[in-house]
FINU-931923 format. One record per residue: residue number from 1; residue in one letter; y negated, x, z of N, C-alpha, C in turn. Coordinates in pm, whole numbers, plus 32768, in hexadecimal, padded with zeros to 4 digits. Atoms other than C-alpha are relative to their C-alpha. Example, Ala and Ser with C-alpha at 12.3 -4.5 7.8 and 13.67 -1.06 7.14 Angstrom:
residues 2
PT   nr  rest  n_yy  n_xx  n_zz  ca_yy  ca_xx  ca_zz  c_yy  c_xx  c_zz
PT    1     a  8077  8059  8000   81C2   84CE   830C  7F88  805A  8000
PT    2     s  8077  7FAE  7FFA   806A   8557   82CA  7F93  7FB3  8049
//
This chain:
residues 69
PT   nr  rest  n_yy  n_xx  n_zz  ca_yy  ca_xx  ca_zz  c_yy  c_xx  c_zz
PT    1     w  7FAD  8063  8042   887C   EAA5   D50C  7FEA  7F76  803C
PT    2     q  8017  8083  7FC2   8828   E994   D606  7F8A  7FB8  7FC0
PT    3     v  8074  803D  8041   86D4   E959   D568  8026  7FCC  7F76
PT    4     w  7FD4  802A  8086   8772   E94B   D40F  8054  7F81  8009
PT    5     d  7FAB  8074  7FEE   8874   E853   D48D  7FAC  7F84  801D
PT    6     v  8057  8071  7FDF   8768   E771   D524  7FB1  7FD5  7F85
PT    7     l  804E  8020  8078   8696   E787   D3E7  8054  7FB3  7F9B
PT    8     l  7FA8  8045  805F   87BC   E722   D30C  8023  7F73  8030
PT    9     r  7FDA  8083  7FC9   8820   E606   D3F3  7F8B  7F9D  7FFF
PT   10     c  8077  8056  7FFF   86BA   E583   D3F1  7FC7  7FE8  7F75
PT   11     a  8031  8013  808A   869C   E576   D277  7FD8  7F70  7FE6
PT   12     g  8023  808D  8011   868D   E3FC   D290  7F91  7FD3  805D
PT   13     q  8068  8022  7F9F   857F   E40A   D39C  7F79  803B  7FD6
PT   14     l  807E  7FCA  8033   845C   E46F   D2BF  7F8E  7F9E  801A
PT   15     r  8078  8052  7FF2   82FB   E3F2   D2FC  7FB8  8005  7F7A
PT   16     f  8041  8008  8082   8246   E37C   D1C3  7F6E  7FD5  800E
PT   17     a  808C  8029  800A   80D6   E35E   D16E  7FFA  7F7B  7FB5
PT   18     p  800D  807F  8047   8055   E210   D0E8  8018  800D  7F69
PT   19     g  7FEB  7FED  808F   805F   E2A2   CF87  808E  8028  7FDB
PT   20     g  7F75  7FDF  801B   81CE   E2FD   CFAB  8023  8092  8014
PT   21     g  7FE4  7F72  7FE9   81AA   E472   CFEE  8041  8016  8088
PT   22     v  7FBC  7FE1  7F83   827E   E510   D0FE  7FA0  804D  805B
PT   23     l  8055  7FBD  7F9D   81BA   E56F   D237  804F  8061  8057
PT   24     g  7FAC  7FAC  7FAB   82DC   E60A   D2F4  8071  7FAF  8039
PT   25     i  7F93  8047  7FBE   83FE   E5AD   D3D0  7FCB  7FC0  8080
PT   26     d  8022  8040  7F81   83EE   E4CD   D502  802D  805F  806F
PT   27     m  7FDE  7F9A  7F9B   83DD   E5DB   D60F  803F  7FC4  807C
PT   28     g  7FC5  8040  7F8B   842B   E4E7   D727  8095  7FE8  7FEE
PT   29     v  7F73  8019  801F   8571   E483   D682  804B  8085  7FF9
PT   30     a  7FBE  7F7E  800F   85C2   E5ED   D62D  801B  8041  8088
PT   31     l  7FEE  7FC3  7F7C   858E   E667   D791  8064  7FB1  8055
PT   32     k  7F9D  8050  7FB7   8655   E544   D822  808C  801E  7FCD
PT   33     l  7F7F  7FDD  803B   8770   E593   D731  8030  8088  8034
PT   34     a  7FDC  7F7A  7FCD   8768   E701   D79A  802E  7FF8  8091
PT   35     e  7FDB  8010  7F73   8776   E697   D906  808C  7FC4  800C
PT   36     v  7F7D  8042  7FFD   88A0   E5B0   D8C8  806F  8061  7FD6
PT   37     l  7F9E  7F9E  802F   8953   E6C9   D80F  8013  8075  8061
PT   38     g  7FF5  7F95  7F9D   891C   E7AF   D939  7FC1  8083  7FD5
PT   39     y  8043  7F88  8031   883F   E8A3   D87D  7F8F  8029  805F
PT   40     d  806E  7FCA  7FB1   8734   E97D   D91D  7F7D  7FC1  7FD0
PT   41     i  8074  804F  802A   860B   E88F   D90E  7F84  8058  7FF0
PT   42     a  8077  7FAA  8009   8504   E99C   D94F  8001  804F  7F7D
PT   43     t  7FF6  7FB5  807C   8581   EA69   D829  7FED  7FA4  7F88
PT   44     i  800F  8060  806D   859D   E939   D748  7F6E  7FD8  7FF1
PT   45     a  808D  8029  8004   843C   E8CA   D7A5  7FA7  806F  7FCA
PT   46     d  804E  7F8E  8031   83BB   EA27   D755  8016  8018  7F6B
PT   47     l  7FDE  7FDB  808A   846D   EA5A   D608  7FFE  7F8D  7F9C
PT   48     l  7FF7  8071  805B   8488   E8FC   D577  7F7F  7FEA  7FAE
PT   49     p  8078  800F  8054   8318   E8E7   D50B  7FFB  8064  7F8C
PT   50     e  7FFC  7F9D  806D   834A   EA26   D43E  8063  7FD4  7F94
PT   51     a  7F9E  8032  8061   8480   E992   D39C  7FC6  7F89  7FB4
PT   52     e  8040  8072  8040   83BC   E854   D355  7F9A  8030  7F97
PT   53     t  8060  7FC8  805F   82AC   E924   D2AD  8047  8031  7F82
PT   54     g  7FB1  7FD2  8073   83B2   E9C6   D1CE  8033  7F8B  7FAD
PT   55     l  7FD2  8078  8045   843E   E86F   D178  7F90  7FC4  7FAC
PT   56     l  8072  803B  8048   82E6   E7ED   D117  7FD4  8058  7F8B
PT   57     e  8023  7FA5  806E   829B   E924   D047  8064  7FF3  7F8E
PT   58     g  7F99  8011  8066   83E5   E8FB   CF90  7FF0  7F7D  7FB4
PT   59     l  8017  8081  8042   83A0   E78B   CF4A  7F86  8006  7FA6
PT   60     a  8079  7FF4  8052   8243   E7E0   CECA  801E  8051  7F82
PT   61     r  7FDA  7FAE  8074   82D7   E8EA   CDE6  8051  7FAF  7F9C
PT   62     l  7FB1  8057  8057   83D4   E7F2   CD5C  7FA7  7F9D  7FB5
PT   63     k  805B  8061  803C   82C4   E6F2   CD1F  7FAB  8042  7F95
PT   64     s  8053  7FB6  805F   81EE   E7F6   CC71  804F  8020  7F81
PT   65     e  7FAB  7FE1  8073   8310   E85C   CB8F  801C  7F82  7FAD
PT   66     e  7FE9  807D  8047   8356   E6F0   CB38  7F85  7FD6  7FB1
PT   67     c  807C  8027  8044   81E9   E6B7   CADA  7FE4  805A  7F89
PT   68     s  801C  7FA4  806E   81E0   E7E8   C9F8  8062  7FF0  7F8C
PT   69     e  7F9E  8013  806C   830D   E777   C92B  7FD8  7F95  7F9F
//
């Protein structure tokens, strides 16, 4: 749940490509936030990239659905 909480709180900390596509979240900000919240940093650092991958896959799926409409 801690990773999910950090991911949700960092929704405004996305990194964008020059063309406007989402590259991911700002991991530095996310890990600092986790530290400030008192979360287990080692666990967050291990699991957050997987959560980021899921986020990017979901965004790609949404974009694909929008293009097919």
